[in-house]
C-alpha angles and dihedrals in degrees: 000000000000093000092052091047092053092047092050091049091054091045093053092054092048092049092053091046094054104030096086089063091051094050087049095244089131104018146028123269115262098012125125092262092051092048093050093052092040093057093047093047095044091049091056102044088110092074100097096036089053090052089053092047091050089055091050092047092053102039109033097066106113111250141159099263128142111245092225090050091050092052093047091050094046093046089057090049102043110006098063095046090046093057096039097046094041088058092041095053094044090052091045091052090048089054096040103035105014094249108188127227096252091052091047091054091047093051093048092047091051091052094243110099088155135013092267107027093084083085090070091054091048092052093043091054092048090050091055090061098035096099089053092044090052088059090050091049092049095051103035127082119247089246090054091049092051089053090047092051092046092049092048092051090047091053089049091052092050091046092054092044091050089054088068089070111086113252095011124116130350137191134229135187089261097053104032092100097058099083089052096055091097092056090049092055092041091057091059094044094051093043093050096050117093111264114246131205091246097052093101091050094047091046092050092050093049092046093050094045093046093046092048090051091050093048094049096037096051091044091050093049093046094045091049092050093040091232143051097276142149095297094056091042090055092054087053093048117115089240100049113118094247094049091048090055092046092047094052089047092050092049092051092047096046091047091052093047091045091055091052092050091047088056088070088073133253092270095057116112091239094055093043089053091047091051091052094045092045090054090053098042098090092053091046089054090053100046104032097087092060090048095046095047091047091053090050091049090052100040104027126219116252125195124253134037090323089060093050091049091047090050089056089050091050090051092052093044092045091052094049095045092046092049090052093048093049093046089055093044091053089059094054113081097216093047100039094082092055097060 
């Protein structure tokens, strides 16, 4: 899964580099700049779902593991970074934007202390129920599990759609993981099925169809409303129907490509590079928003083709700087546990 993890890491950075153009922070709706950023962003909406599916593929396989031991191991992996980076980003926003204490408490309680840290709360919640889910996986037929995953994704879609209605729904740090349960199960189901020669083709078709639906659906909703509003944001959501199709396609395609790359042998330069980057990817996910926003603060983000080009440059620079920071942090005992 190292290849898929590295690809998802790169996709997350690109999404955050281009998303301000899509939400019209830096450009006008429907212009060439907006369309360029919109296509890039829509084509990469699979990034977080693929991260969740990778976790499901790796952790849901039934095994003889003490529940207490599992929780201790997972706490070291996700609990410490969750606490440390929640505090770090809230303090950073206080310094950078003047975020007040009540708003800090509200963001932490909602499980979204920064635009990307909700992922930690999603994974932490899924980890809590993983020992139980392993039992379900071990004693349920594959057909039953496919229905379970489909039902969970359907509930997630309805939950996100209901949130468009004023006063309906709401999410907290304790419940943020629930809509992603279907992806978690789906990751294990796809990873456990025997790979077929047409997986890359099927994945490509699903990815293209899902991305096309996201591009057209979000544009239609935004054009109808005259702005980038809740309708367009829903189409972009990780649990919209088009993004689910694209995410499953991306996972199939990345798994097929990863198998081909693995065939080069563990000593090949490509696989050694993937192993290194995969080991750094979690830390890059955590730190990259601070790096990207700092680069934007220093360099600005103009409209037009220059802005799109600069966004790509920011994404590359953010990735390289983040990789260097995480590589250094992993060599420092007190920081190693946080990345």
